[in-house]
N, C-alpha and C positions, 0 to 999 in steps of 0.2 A: 587668602582661604582657609581653614582651616580642618585638617587632615581630618580621617575617623580614626583615627589614634586620638584626638584629643580627649579629652574630659568631659566627659557632660555633666549638662548643670543640672542644679539641684529638681528641677521641675525635671527633666527628660525620661520621657515615659516611651515603652517597647511596645507597639502594638498587638504585639504577638503573647504580650502578659493579658489580655482581656480572657482567653481562655482561666491563665489561671482567676479571675477575679469569678468565673463562670463557674470553678468548683466551691469558689468562698459561698456563691448564690446560694446556690443548691444543696448544699449544707445548712446555710439558713433556713431555706425553703422546708426540706426531711426535716428539721426539728422542729420547728414554728409548727407543721402538720400535726408529726408526732405528738406535737404538745396537747393540739389541738384536742388530738381523738383521744388523750389521756383525759382529758379533763374536762372533757363530755360524755366519757364512755365508763369511767372508775369515779367509784366515791371515798371520799378521803380516808388512807390510809387503811383501808380494806385490800388486801393482798388476792393476786389473780392469780393462783400458780400456773405457769409455761410447761415450764419444765422439772427436775428434779432440783434442780440449783438458782432456779429463777423464778421471781414471780412479776406481774405489771401491778404497781402499788404506788396510790398518787401520792405525792408528798410534796410539798410547796417550801424551800431553802432560802431564808431570811439574807444567809452569811455570803461565805464563798465555799469553796471546795468544801467537798464532807461536811458544809454548815459550818464553818469556822468563822467567829463571832456573828451566828445566828442569833445569840441573846442577848447582841453591844447596844442597844437600845433606838437602834433605827438612823445612826450616824452611817452608820458601813454601806446602807444603801445608798446614798451619793458619793461617799467615798468609790464602790467595786462601779459603784454608774459611769463615773468621772476617769478612774482607773481605765476601765477596759474603751470608755471609748477614744481617750486619748494612746492606746495602745495599737487601737483602730484605725486611727487615722496613721500612725507612724507604717503599720506594716503594708497598707496601702501603698505608700509611696515607697517601701522597702522593695514591693512585689513588681510594682508598677516597674521597676530598675533592673530585674533580675536581663539577664542575657539570655539570648535563645536555648543555647548548649544546655542549660541547667534544669536540672528536672526535678528531682527531692526537696531542690530547698523550696524552690515557689512553690512546691506541694503543699510542704510542710507548713508554710508560711501564709495560705490560703484556707491549709481546712481550720488553725489557730483562729486564723480571722472569722471564716465562716462561722466557727463556733461561741466567740469571744460578743459576737452579733446577734448571735441567736439568743444566748444568754440575755446581752444588754437589750434587750428589745423584750422579755420575759420582766425586766428589772424594772425597766423605762414605765412599762405600760399595764403591770402589775403590784410591782413592791417586794417582787420575790421572783424565784427561779420556778420552772414546774418543771419537777423530778418523778420520773416513774417506773425507769427500769431498777431491780432490787438485786441482784445476784446475792448467796451464799451461799453455805457448807455446812451441814448438820446445826450445830447452835452460833456459827461464826457471820457474822451479816456485812458486806460492805454496803454503804454508804448508800442510798438511792443513788440513782445519776440520769442521765436525757444524751441525745443525741448527739449536743451541742458539746458535752464533757466530755465524747465519746472521739467528736473529730478532734479536739482540744489533747485530748493525749493522743490518739495518732499521730497526729501533727507535731505536737511536743516530740516524738518516738522518731519520726522523723529527720528535724531538728538536730537531735541527739547523733543520731547516724551522720546524716552529712557532717557536722560540726566533729566528729570523731576518727570518722575515715574517709570520707570524701573531701573534705579539703585541703588534707593536706595534700591529698594525691593532684587535685587541683591545684595547687601549692606547687608543689615538684613540675610539673606541667609548664606553669609560667616560668621558673625560673632556667627551667633547662633553655 
């Protein structure tokens, strides 16, 4: 009979990680809900001032982040859809195998997963991603984005924090 220290199989999941999948689902639901509100209440490319540095501006992104490859002729839709689908599957498996004591890394993965699926839903159903948050300062404008992009960005920041600060600490604890 294998002991508890034995390596877990590829498909060994921990039930406590369903909480992290719940965070992914929350990110997806909030993203899709706010995109629906933007699509039904805003006129395309017509900014609505909210704060001195923020507008609601409905835009459609046919490319990747910051409209990268948006005018590439259509192949990018299938590329980004496939990429997001593959990464999402990998992230679900990774997330479900996280040890219970970890918090920052699974939170990061859950946010990135939720954001990726939120944008994937748009890409598959609409052929583009709905963006509506437009931040600017004077004449400098940041590309429009959405809550899925925000979840991906926050998740990436948390992933970097985990990689550069917490992973080293974990490794020191296991070596001791």
